[in-house]
PLY file of the C-alpha trace (Angstrom):
ply
format ascii 1.0
element vertex 343
property float x
property float y
property float z
element edge 342
property int vertex1
property int vertex2
end_header
22.33 -40.53 -33.77
25.18 -39.43 -35.98
23.82 -35.90 -36.10
23.73 -35.73 -32.28
27.31 -36.96 -32.00
28.51 -34.43 -34.56
26.75 -31.62 -32.67
28.37 -32.74 -29.41
31.80 -32.85 -31.06
31.30 -29.34 -32.52
30.23 -27.97 -29.15
33.22 -29.58 -27.46
35.59 -28.25 -30.11
34.08 -24.74 -29.82
34.44 -24.82 -26.05
38.06 -25.97 -26.36
38.91 -23.25 -28.86
37.22 -20.62 -26.71
39.10 -21.66 -23.58
42.36 -21.78 -25.54
41.86 -18.26 -26.92
41.00 -16.92 -23.46
44.13 -18.53 -22.06
46.29 -17.12 -24.84
44.80 -13.66 -24.34
45.40 -13.80 -20.61
48.95 -15.01 -21.23
49.58 -12.14 -23.64
48.23 -9.59 -21.15
50.38 -11.05 -18.38
53.40 -11.02 -20.66
52.77 -7.39 -21.63
52.39 -6.42 -17.98
55.64 -8.15 -17.11
57.44 -6.49 -20.01
56.20 -2.98 -19.14
59.10 -0.87 -17.86
58.84 0.06 -14.21
58.48 3.81 -14.76
55.35 3.18 -16.87
53.85 0.42 -14.73
51.60 2.77 -12.72
50.92 5.52 -15.23
51.50 5.28 -18.93
51.65 8.20 -21.39
50.06 9.94 -23.15
48.05 11.78 -20.47
44.85 13.68 -21.13
45.88 16.77 -19.20
45.04 20.23 -20.49
45.17 22.46 -17.41
46.72 25.93 -17.90
49.43 25.14 -15.33
50.93 22.63 -17.76
51.19 25.09 -20.62
54.47 25.53 -22.45
54.54 29.26 -21.79
54.21 28.85 -18.04
57.08 26.34 -17.87
59.25 28.41 -20.19
58.80 31.63 -18.20
59.30 29.77 -14.92
62.56 28.13 -16.06
63.96 31.18 -17.85
63.33 33.45 -14.87
65.00 31.02 -12.48
68.03 30.37 -14.69
68.55 34.08 -15.36
68.20 34.97 -11.68
70.75 32.36 -10.59
73.17 33.41 -13.34
73.01 37.05 -12.20
73.45 35.98 -8.58
76.52 33.89 -9.45
78.16 36.84 -11.25
77.46 39.12 -8.29
78.86 36.54 -5.84
82.05 36.09 -7.85
82.68 39.85 -7.94
81.96 40.13 -4.23
84.23 37.19 -3.40
87.19 38.73 -5.28
86.95 41.92 -3.22
86.11 40.26 0.08
88.75 40.51 2.82
86.64 39.26 5.72
87.51 35.61 6.42
84.17 34.41 7.78
82.25 36.16 5.03
84.38 34.53 2.33
83.43 31.11 3.73
79.79 32.14 3.69
80.09 33.23 0.05
81.42 29.78 -0.89
78.27 28.21 0.53
76.13 30.75 -1.30
77.96 29.97 -4.53
77.25 26.27 -3.95
73.56 27.07 -3.53
73.48 29.19 -6.68
75.23 26.54 -8.78
72.85 23.86 -7.46
69.73 25.91 -8.16
71.02 26.93 -11.61
71.80 23.38 -12.68
68.56 22.07 -11.22
66.46 24.49 -13.24
68.59 23.97 -16.35
68.37 20.17 -16.30
64.76 19.66 -15.24
63.44 22.79 -16.95
64.89 21.86 -20.33
63.15 18.47 -20.20
59.78 19.92 -19.16
59.87 22.72 -21.72
60.94 20.32 -24.48
57.99 18.07 -23.69
55.45 20.91 -23.80
56.72 22.15 -27.16
57.26 18.79 -28.86
54.81 16.52 -27.00
57.22 13.61 -27.47
56.08 10.11 -26.53
58.02 8.88 -23.52
57.44 5.23 -24.44
59.15 5.77 -27.80
61.90 8.14 -26.67
62.70 6.27 -23.46
61.55 2.64 -23.75
63.86 1.44 -20.96
63.20 4.26 -18.47
66.80 5.55 -18.46
65.72 9.09 -19.26
62.89 9.00 -16.71
65.21 7.67 -14.01
67.69 10.44 -14.78
65.02 13.11 -14.39
63.70 11.52 -11.20
67.21 11.49 -9.77
67.67 15.12 -10.80
64.42 16.13 -9.08
65.46 14.45 -5.84
69.10 15.60 -5.96
68.43 19.24 -6.82
65.54 19.27 -4.39
67.44 18.03 -1.35
70.69 19.91 -2.00
69.37 23.43 -1.16
67.78 22.14 2.05
70.95 20.31 3.13
73.14 23.28 2.20
70.91 25.63 4.19
71.29 23.39 7.26
75.06 23.23 6.72
75.26 27.02 6.43
73.26 27.33 9.67
75.78 25.04 11.39
78.68 27.09 10.02
77.16 30.36 11.26
76.31 28.77 14.61
79.95 27.79 15.11
81.19 31.14 13.78
79.08 33.14 16.24
79.19 30.88 19.31
82.68 29.38 18.88
84.58 31.98 16.82
88.09 31.10 17.96
87.75 27.33 17.55
86.19 27.83 14.14
88.88 30.26 12.93
91.63 27.72 13.61
89.84 24.71 12.10
88.17 26.18 9.03
89.72 26.98 5.68
88.39 27.69 2.21
89.32 24.22 1.01
87.48 22.65 3.95
84.41 24.75 3.14
84.52 23.49 -0.44
84.76 19.92 0.86
81.66 20.49 2.99
79.71 21.61 -0.09
80.96 18.57 -2.00
79.93 16.27 0.85
76.42 17.72 0.79
76.23 17.05 -2.96
77.51 13.51 -2.37
74.91 12.82 0.34
72.06 14.10 -1.85
73.42 12.08 -4.79
73.49 8.87 -2.76
69.86 9.38 -1.72
68.86 10.05 -5.33
70.50 6.77 -6.42
68.56 4.59 -3.95
65.59 3.92 -6.29
68.02 2.46 -8.84
69.01 -0.25 -6.34
65.45 -1.12 -5.34
64.70 1.32 -2.50
61.85 3.27 -4.08
61.13 3.75 -7.77
60.87 6.57 -10.29
57.70 6.90 -12.36
56.28 9.17 -15.03
53.99 11.82 -13.53
51.01 13.75 -14.89
50.84 15.70 -17.15
53.59 13.51 -18.62
56.32 16.14 -18.61
58.34 14.96 -15.60
59.35 11.98 -13.50
59.49 11.67 -9.73
59.63 8.92 -7.14
56.43 6.99 -6.47
54.74 8.39 -3.35
53.22 5.25 -1.87
52.62 3.69 1.55
53.66 0.24 0.36
56.98 -1.56 0.31
60.20 0.16 -0.62
58.32 3.14 -2.05
57.17 3.98 1.47
60.74 3.75 2.76
62.04 6.19 0.16
59.06 8.53 0.56
59.64 8.70 4.31
63.38 9.15 3.82
62.93 12.03 1.39
60.39 13.77 3.62
62.43 13.13 6.79
65.67 14.50 5.34
63.93 17.60 3.99
61.98 18.40 7.16
64.97 17.64 9.40
67.10 20.07 7.41
64.47 22.79 7.85
64.12 22.11 11.60
67.90 22.10 12.11
68.20 25.39 10.22
65.45 26.93 12.33
66.93 25.84 15.67
70.55 26.82 14.89
69.58 30.13 13.32
67.42 30.97 16.32
70.27 30.31 18.74
72.69 32.28 16.55
70.34 35.28 16.37
69.86 35.29 20.15
73.63 35.09 20.70
74.27 37.82 18.16
71.74 40.11 19.82
73.40 39.58 23.21
76.84 40.33 21.77
75.73 43.41 19.84
73.82 44.83 22.81
76.35 43.77 25.46
79.33 45.54 26.94
81.71 44.33 24.24
79.65 45.74 21.37
82.40 48.27 20.58
85.24 45.74 20.48
84.59 44.50 16.98
82.14 45.18 14.24
79.35 42.65 13.80
77.72 44.25 10.79
78.78 41.51 8.41
77.58 38.79 10.81
74.20 40.47 11.17
73.94 40.67 7.39
74.78 36.99 6.98
72.23 35.98 9.58
69.52 38.02 7.89
70.31 36.24 4.62
70.20 32.84 6.32
66.86 33.59 7.95
65.36 34.68 4.63
66.73 31.57 2.93
65.22 29.43 5.70
61.82 31.15 5.46
61.65 30.75 1.69
62.72 27.09 1.90
60.13 26.38 4.59
57.27 28.00 2.66
58.34 26.36 -0.60
59.04 22.81 0.58
56.88 22.16 3.65
53.59 21.68 1.72
55.03 18.82 -0.35
57.06 17.24 2.46
54.16 17.33 4.92
51.74 16.02 2.28
54.03 13.03 1.71
53.97 12.25 5.45
50.18 12.57 5.52
49.87 10.12 2.62
52.16 7.67 4.44
50.09 7.91 7.63
46.65 7.66 6.03
47.73 5.24 3.24
45.76 7.30 0.74
46.69 7.56 -2.93
48.36 10.94 -3.57
46.41 13.43 -5.62
48.36 14.21 -8.81
47.22 17.84 -8.75
48.38 18.31 -5.15
51.77 16.76 -5.91
52.16 18.95 -8.99
51.28 22.04 -6.93
53.84 21.00 -4.30
56.54 20.65 -6.94
55.68 24.08 -8.34
55.94 25.55 -4.84
59.30 23.84 -4.29
60.61 25.24 -7.57
59.87 28.75 -6.28
62.70 28.19 -3.80
65.20 28.01 -6.66
63.81 31.18 -8.22
63.53 33.36 -5.10
66.79 32.37 -3.39
69.16 34.14 -5.83
67.41 37.48 -5.34
68.38 37.37 -1.67
72.04 37.11 -2.66
71.67 39.80 -5.30
70.04 42.32 -2.97
72.50 41.75 -0.14
75.64 41.55 -2.28
75.10 44.55 -4.54
75.12 47.02 -1.64
78.40 45.76 -0.06
79.96 45.57 -3.52
79.22 49.22 -4.18
80.55 50.15 -0.75
83.81 48.30 -1.40
84.20 50.03 -4.79
83.63 53.40 -3.14
86.25 52.67 -0.50
88.84 51.56 -3.08
88.33 54.77 -5.04
88.92 56.83 -1.92
0 1
1 2
2 3
3 4
4 5
5 6
6 7
7 8
8 9
9 10
10 11
11 12
12 13
13 14
14 15
15 16
16 17
17 18
18 19
19 20
20 21
21 22
22 23
23 24
24 25
25 26
26 27
27 28
28 29
29 30
30 31
31 32
32 33
33 34
34 35
35 36
36 37
37 38
38 39
39 40
40 41
41 42
42 43
43 44
44 45
45 46
46 47
47 48
48 49
49 50
50 51
51 52
52 53
53 54
54 55
55 56
56 57
57 58
58 59
59 60
60 61
61 62
62 63
63 64
64 65
65 66
66 67
67 68
68 69
69 70
70 71
71 72
72 73
73 74
74 75
75 76
76 77
77 78
78 79
79 80
80 81
81 82
82 83
83 84
84 85
85 86
86 87
87 88
88 89
89 90
90 91
91 92
92 93
93 94
94 95
95 96
96 97
97 98
98 99
99 100
100 101
101 102
102 103
103 104
104 105
105 106
106 107
107 108
108 109
109 110
110 111
111 112
112 113
113 114
114 115
115 116
116 117
117 118
118 119
119 120
120 121
121 122
122 123
123 124
124 125
125 126
126 127
127 128
128 129
129 130
130 131
131 132
132 133
133 134
134 135
135 136
136 137
137 138
138 139
139 140
140 141
141 142
142 143
143 144
144 145
145 146
146 147
147 148
148 149
149 150
150 151
151 152
152 153
153 154
154 155
155 156
156 157
157 158
158 159
159 160
160 161
161 162
162 163
163 164
164 165
165 166
166 167
167 168
168 169
169 170
170 171
171 172
172 173
173 174
174 175
175 176
176 177
177 178
178 179
179 180
180 181
181 182
182 183
183 184
184 185
185 186
186 187
187 188
188 189
189 190
190 191
191 192
192 193
193 194
194 195
195 196
196 197
197 198
198 199
199 200
200 201
201 202
202 203
203 204
204 205
205 206
206 207
207 208
208 209
209 210
210 211
211 212
212 213
213 214
214 215
215 216
216 217
217 218
218 219
219 220
220 221
221 222
222 223
223 224
224 225
225 226
226 227
227 228
228 229
229 230
230 231
231 232
232 233
233 234
234 235
235 236
236 237
237 238
238 239
239 240
240 241
241 242
242 243
243 244
244 245
245 246
246 247
247 248
248 249
249 250
250 251
251 252
252 253
253 254
254 255
255 256
256 257
257 258
258 259
259 260
260 261
261 262
262 263
263 264
264 265
265 266
266 267
267 268
268 269
269 270
270 271
271 272
272 273
273 274
274 275
275 276
276 277
277 278
278 279
279 280
280 281
281 282
282 283
283 284
284 285
285 286
286 287
287 288
288 289
289 290
290 291
291 292
292 293
293 294
294 295
295 296
296 297
297 298
298 299
299 300
300 301
301 302
302 303
303 304
304 305
305 306
306 307
307 308
308 309
309 310
310 311
311 312
312 313
313 314
314 315
315 316
316 317
317 318
318 319
319 320
320 321
321 322
322 323
323 324
324 325
325 326
326 327
327 328
328 329
329 330
330 331
331 332
332 333
333 334
334 335
335 336
336 337
337 338
338 339
339 340
340 341
341 342
């Protein structure tokens, strides 16, 4: 009888201890989940990612080429601006300078982080336990991504007004106002990039662990920010396409009309060609990622990390190819101006 009671007491005690340990373990797991910083809540480093596209050499060459190209373009633009006497073209050069500075800083900031990761393989959880660094990079990706698209649309508006309403534009536009327009574009992109910090969207570490970006999701505030980012980007491209098309048609009518001898339109044709090339490069570079985000929102599917990474690589090509448009178009006029001053 006593032996049976002792066995029952042992079994009861064992069951109690087991349930207590399970409860404590569950409590610890819940506590750890609650204490996990937001940027690591979905994906946590280190990642097992060894594809060639994530190699240190690829990122280094990519960033170095882009930074060097934008630096050369900025020098060429400054020299061209100092010798430029055409009023409308000087305004256009200010916008181009804004684009170059944006692309240069974007590659410098984001590229330095990515290259540093590939060479050092630092642990994000140790370096950035509170997600400040990850949030900064996510903001940089959004800001320097949207700025070129918004600036391209603003330049298309400026050229549209310059070609279709030349007299109204000449009286209302000044260099300081053009600078303010560039600053307003930067401010708008900056405000959008700050939204995840106030709860509209969220920045998260992305595979292969070298960069941070907003969470592309069809749920909650992440869906709102994903749609906003895609909508702003695609709207900028559509606006650029429509305004540039109207400007080209108007310019063709003027150049081929009866008043084609009244004033030279060479510089306006050159600016429009640059704008069209900028628009084409931006469309090819950004549309895959922007459209993929919309598709994920519509189908509610989980984004493929490899597709997102490919889209980001494509978008980065915009910052590398853009400056060569300025370089090619500015070097020829610069030489012509030098030749004329010598004569």
